[in-house]
VEXMIKOL-295005 format. One record per residue: x, y, z of N, C-alpha, C in turn. Coordinates in steps of 0.05 Angstrom, whole numbers, plus 32768, in hexadecimal, padded with zeros to 4 digits. Each point is the difference from the previous one (the first is absolute). Example, Ala and Ser with C-alpha at 12.3 -4.5 7.8 and 13.67 -1.06 7.14 Angstrom:
BEGIN
81087F8E809C7FEE801880008012801880007FF980157FF28010801880017FF18016800E
//
This chain:
BEGIN
77417C7187F8800B7FE7800A800E8006801B80017FEC8012800C8005801A801E80047FFD800B8014800E801D80047FFF800C8000801C7FF97FEC8010800A7FFE801B801F7FFC7FFE800E800E8010801E7FFB800080077FEC801580187FF57FFD80097FEC80138005800D801B8003801B80018005800E80197FE58008800D7FEA7FF67FF57FE68005800D7FF8801D80008008800E7FEB7FFB801D7FFF7FE480057FF37FFA801A7FFD7FE680087FF67FFC7FF57FE47FE97FF47FF97FFC7FF87FE47FFC80187FEE7FFF7FFA7FE67FFD80167FEC7FEB80148009800480187FF97FF18017800B7FE27FFE7FFB7FF1800580157FE380057FFE7FFC801C800C7FEE800F7FF47FFA801B800B7FF17FFC801A8000801580117FF17FFF80197FE27FFD7FFA7FF7800D7FEB7FE37FFD7FF97FFA7FE37FF980127FF37FF27FFC7FE37FF980007FEF801980138005801280027FF080187FE7800480127FF5801880007FE9800580117FE67FF77FF37FFE80007FE57FE77FFB7FF27FFC7FE37FF780157FF47FF57FFD7FE67FF37FF77FE98012800C7FFE80187FF77FE980117FE2800080057FF5801780057FE3800180067FF07FF97FE7800A80087FE87FF27FFA7FE880007FE27FFA80177FF3800780027FE47FFC7FF07FF080147FF9800C80167FF07FF3801580127FF880177FF98008801880117FFB801880057FE380047FEC7FEE800180067FE3800480127FF57FEA7FFB80087FE8800F7FF57FE9801D800A8002800480198005801B800B8001800F7FF680197FF27FF98014800D7FF6801980127FE87FFA7FF87FF07FEC80117FE87FF9801B80097FF6800180167FF2801980097FF58011800D80167FF2800E8012800E800C8017800D7FEA80117FF17FEB8005800A7FEA801180187FF27FF27FFE7FFD7FE680157FF27FF1801A80117FFF7FFE801A8005801880117FFD8008800C801B7FF67FF580168008800A801A801E7FFF8004800A8014800D801D8001800680048010801980127FF680118006800E8019800C801C7FFB800C80037FE9800E801A7FFB7FEF80147FF17FE77FF87FF87FF080127FF17FE48003800C7FF6801880017FE58005800A7FF480167FEF7FE6800480047FF380177FF4800180017FE1800780177FF5800080047FE480147FED7FF180177FFB800D80137FEE7FF37FF57FE47FFD7FF37FF680157FF47FE67FFF7FE97FFF7FEB7FEF80147FFF7FEB80027FED800A7FFF7FE48016800F7FFB800C80007FE5800A7FE57FF8800B7FF18013800A7FE57FFA7FE87FEE7FF97FEA8003800F7FE87FF07FFA7FF480077FE58000801A7FF97FF780087FE680117FF57FEA801A7FFE800480117FF47FEC7FFA7FE37FFC7FFA7FF280167FF87FE47FFE7FE67FFD7FF27FED801280067FE680007FF2800480037FE2801180127FF9800580057FE3800D7FE87FF380137FF4800E800D7FE87FF57FEC7FE97FFE7FEF7FFD80137FEB7FEB7FFE7FEF80047FE77FF980197FFA7FF080057FE880107FFA7FE780198006800080117FFB7FE880037FE37FFB80067FF0801680047FE47FFB7FE57FF27FFA7FEA800A800B7FE67FF57FF97FFA80047FE2800680187FF67FFC80067FE480137FEE7FEF80187FFD800880137FEF7FF17FF77FE37FFF7FF47FF780167FF77FE480017FE87FFA7FEE7FF280157FF87FE97FFB7FEF80077FF47FE5801780077FF580087FF57FE680057FE2800280107FF6801380017FE280027FE67FF380067FEF800D80107FE57FF480067FEF80007FE7800180157FF07FF280017FE780097FE97FEE801A7FFC7FFE800A7FEA7FEF7FF87FE5800B80017FFD801A7FF77FE7800D7FE37FFA7FF87FEE801380027FE47FFB7FFA7FFC7FF97FE3800D800E7FEE7FFC7FFB7FE3800B7FE57FF980187FF98009800C7FE67FFA7FEF7FEA800B7FF7800380197FF07FEB800D7FE57FFC7FF17FF280167FFB7FE57FFC7FF480027FF57FE4801580087FF180037FF57FE580077FE2800080117FF8801380067FE480037FE77FEF80077FF1800B80137FE77FF180087FEC80007FEA7FFD80177FF17FEE80017FEA80077FEC7FEB801A7FFC7FFB80097FEC7FEC7FF97FE4800A80037FFB801A7FF87FE6800B7FE27FFC7FFE7FF1801480047FE27FFE7FFE7FF87FFB7FE3800E800D7FED7FFA7FFB7FE480067FE47FF880167FF5800B80087FE57FF97FEC7FEC800C7FF4800780177FED7FEE800D7FE480027FF67FF680197FFC7FE480057FFA7FFC800B7FE4801580057FF17FFD800B7FE58005801E80008003800C7FE88007801C7FFE7FEA8013800A7FE77FF780017FEA8010800C7FFB7FF7801C80157FFB800F7FFD7FF5801C7FEE801180127FFF801B7FFD7FEE800F80127FE37FF77FFE7FF87FF57FE97FE57FF77FFC7FFB7FE3800880147FF3800A7FFE7FE380077FEF7FFD80197FEA7FF17FFE7FF07FFA8017800F7FEE801380107FEE7FF5800F7FEE80118014800F8012800D80147FF48012801180117FF0800F80147FE9800C7FF87FF1801180127FF77FF180197FF67FE87FFC7FF67FF1801880167FF48011801980017FF580167FF68010800A801680137FF780187FFD800A801780107FEE80038019800D800880167FF1800480197FEE80197FFE7FEA7FFF800F7FED80167FFF7FF68007801C8012800980127FF78007801B7FEE80197FFF7FEE800180137FEC80168000800A801A800D80147FFF8011800780178010801D80097FFD800D7FF67FEB801B80097FFA80047FFD7FE2801880067FF780067FFF7FE37FF87FE67FF47FF280017FEA7FF77FE87FF1800D80007FE480117FEC7FFC800B7FFD7FE57FEA7FFC7FEB7FEC7FF080077FEB7FFA7FED7FF180197FF87FF8801080137FF280197FFA801180137FF0801A80028007801280117FF280027FF87FE280057FE77FFB80027FF67FE57FE580047FF17FEA7FF9800D7FE680027FF37FF9801C7FF88005801380127FF9801C7FFB8011800C7FEA801A7FFA80008012800C7FEC7FFB7FF37FE57FFC7FE67FFF7FFA7FF27FE77FE6800A7FF47FED800680117FE6800B7FF58005801B7FF280138010800A800680197FF380107FFD7FE680127FEC800080117FFC7FE97FFF7FE37FF77FE87FF77FF67FFD7FE37FFA80117FF67FE9800980127FEF80107FF77FE9801C800C8000800A80088018801A800D8002800F7FF48017800D7FE97FFC800E7FF3801580178012800B800D800E7FEF8016801280097FF6801580137FE8800B7FFB7FF5801480137FF87FF3801A7FF67FE87FFF7FF97FF2801980197FFC801180167FF87FF380197FFC800E80098019800E7FFE80167FF18009801A800B7FEE800A80177FE67FF980007FED800A80137FFF7FF0801A80067FE77FFF7FFE7FEF80188013800980167FF77FFF801880108009801780187FEE80048015800C800B80197FF180057FFA7FE880117FEE800280137FFA7FEA80127FF47FE97FF07FF380057FEA7FF57FEA7FF080177FEE7FF78016800C7FF680167FF07FF6800F7FF280168003800D8017800D7FF480177FF07FE780087FE6800280017FF07FEA80097FFE7FE97FEC800780057FE780017FEA7FEC80187FEE800780118007801280177FF080077FFA7FEF80197FE77FFE80087FFB7FF080187FFC7FE37FF97FFE7FEF801480017FE37FFB7FE87FF57FF17FEA800E7FFF7FE87FF67FF380047FFC7FE28014800E7FF580057FFE7FE380177FEE7FF8800B7FF1801480177FEF7FF97FF97FEC7FEB7FEA7FF180047FF97FEB7FED7FF7800A7FE57FF180167FFF7FF6800A7FE78015800F7FF08011800F800D801280127FF2801D7FFA800580098001801A801C8002800580107FE77FFD7FF47FE98003800F7FE77FFB800A7FFE7FE37FF1800D7FEE80067FFF7FE4800F80197FF67FFA8017800C800980197FF480128011801180077FF88018801180118010801C80027FF4800C7FEA7FF9801C80017FF68001800D7FE47FED7FFB7FEE8001800F7FE77FFE801E80037FF0800980147FFD801D80048015800C8012800C7FF0801280168009801080177FED7FFD800C80007FE880137FEB7FF9801A8001801080058015800F80198002800F7FFC7FFC801E7FEA7FF380087FFD7FF9801C80167FEB8007800A8000801880157FED80087FF67FE37FFC80107FF07FF37FF87FE47FFA7FFD7FEF8019800D800980167FFD7FF080197FE48003800C7FF180137FF87FE58004800A7FEC7FEF7FF17FEE7FF4800E7FE97FF37FF27FEE80167FF57FEE7FF87FEE7FED80147FF57FF0800D80167FF77FF080147FF0800B801580108013801280197FF980058011801280108006801A7FF180057FFE7FE6800580177FF07FE880127FFF7FE87FF47FFD7FE880107FFF7FFB800E801B80057FF280167FFD800C801A80148018800380187FFC7FF78014801680027FF780187FEF7FF67FFA7FE87FF680167FEF7FE9800F800D7FEE7FF1800C7FE9800C800E800A8012801680137FF68010800A80108017800E80197FF680107FFE7FEB800E80187FF57FED80147FF57FEC7FF67FF17FEC80127FF47FF0800E80157FF87FF180157FF1800C801680108015800F801A7FFB800480108014800D800380197FEF80027FFD7FE6800180177FEE7FE5800F80017FEA7FF280017FE6800D80017FFD8010801A80087FF580167FFE800E801A80118019800080187FFE7FF5801280177FFF7FF380167FEE7FF67FF87FE97FF380137FEE7FE9800E800E7FF07FF1800E7FE9800C800E80098013801680167FF9800D800A80128015800A801B7FF4800D7FFE7FE9800980187FF37FE880107FF67FEC7FF27FF57FE9800E7FF57FF1800F801680017FF780187FF2800D801780138013800F801780057FF480138014800B800A7FF9801C80027FE68005800A7FF7801A801F7FFF8000800C80038018801D7FFF8001800A7FE47FF880157FFF7FEF800C7FE77FF9801D7FFF8009800A8015800C801C8000800880077FEB80157FEE7FF6801180087FEC801380037FE47FF37FF67FFC7FE880017FE77FF2801D7FF97FF780057FE77FFC80197FF87FF37FFB80037FE2800580187FF67FFA80067FE480127FF27FED80197FFB800880127FF07FEF7FF47FE47FFC7FF57FF480147FF37FE67FFE7FE780027FEE7FF1801680047FE880047FEF800880017FE28015800F7FFA800980027FE480097FE57FF6800E7FF18011800A7FE67FF77FE87FEC7FFB7FEB800380107FE87FEF7FFB7FF480067FE57FFD801A7FFA7FF580087FE780127FF67FE9801A8004800380127FF87FEB80007FE27FFB7FFE7FF1801680007FE37FFD7FE87FF67FF17FE9800A80067FE87FF87FF1800380067FE3800A80177FF9800480087FE480147FEE7FF380167FFA800F80157FEF7FF57FF77FE47FFA7FED7FF680107FF57FE57FFB7FF180007FE57FF680167FF87FF380037FE5801580067FEB801280128006801480097FEB8018800C800E80177FF37FFF8019800D800A800780197FF17FF980027FE7800680187FF07FF08017800C7FE77FFC80067FEF8015800C800B8008801B80097FED8010800B8006801B801980107FFE80117FFA7FED8019800F7FFC7FFA801C7FF67FEC80037FEF7FF9801B7FF77FF5801080177FF07FF380127FF6800E80178017800A801280147FEF8004801780088010800E80187FF4800180027FE6800D80177FF37FF0801980017FE67FFE80027FEF80187FFD7FF4800B801A7FFE7FEF80147FF3800980198013801280107FF4800F8012800F801380117FFE7FFA801E7FF27FE980067FFC7FF9801D801A7FFB800E80127FF07FF480187FF8800E801380188005800080147FEE8010801880057FF5800F80187FE6800380037FF5800D801680057FF1801A7FFF7FE6800080067FF08017801E80048008801180007FED801C800580068005801B800B7FF280147FF58002801B800A7FF88002801E7FEB7FF380077FF78001801C80147FF18012800A7FE97FF780137FF18010801A80108005800780117FED8018801080037FFC801980107FE7800A80027FFC801A800C7FEF7FFF801A7FF37FEA80057FF07FFE80188011800080197FF7800C801680108001801880037FE4800D
//
């Protein structure tokens, strides 16, 4: 974890071999982002590289910590939507032709229809396995406007009973879609090992927490008690130069 001091001194020790070897292994263009983020008039050479390595390590730690809230977000979201689908199309909803033809089927990008069709063909009598196998993007896209009349006008508040009452069903559904999409983008960025330190990670966590709280305040409170993201963010705010 980064241990930058308020006096802008050398971060926690890295060996000379690590300082010389690791940046090249991580990739010069990739590591350059960390060097730029830790530039200081008072530090150059090995000291600057060590500071950038500390930030690289912290970025990896906070990315790993963020996976637990993102995992919870995906599971809560897909189960809520699966319940809404079961209420609309019946308990064997993956086999519903009506649902299938309601899904978009673009030829040159992700197709919800093809995803559902292919997975249901593998598990025709196992709705739980279909739920587990469908891509995160499938669930996010179930929150778009095309499903308002069929699903969300009737089932949004039962599945997300703690949405703010001031929001219309359509506004709440749009907010849910935006929050879910932001979580999906963050998860993909982490999965591709991209830097996330420039993001407002406190806002990212709050987005995840809010969506979960709209489903269950108990689950959101449990997440608050068990996650480690906020401690890492506090650590960086206290130690960053």
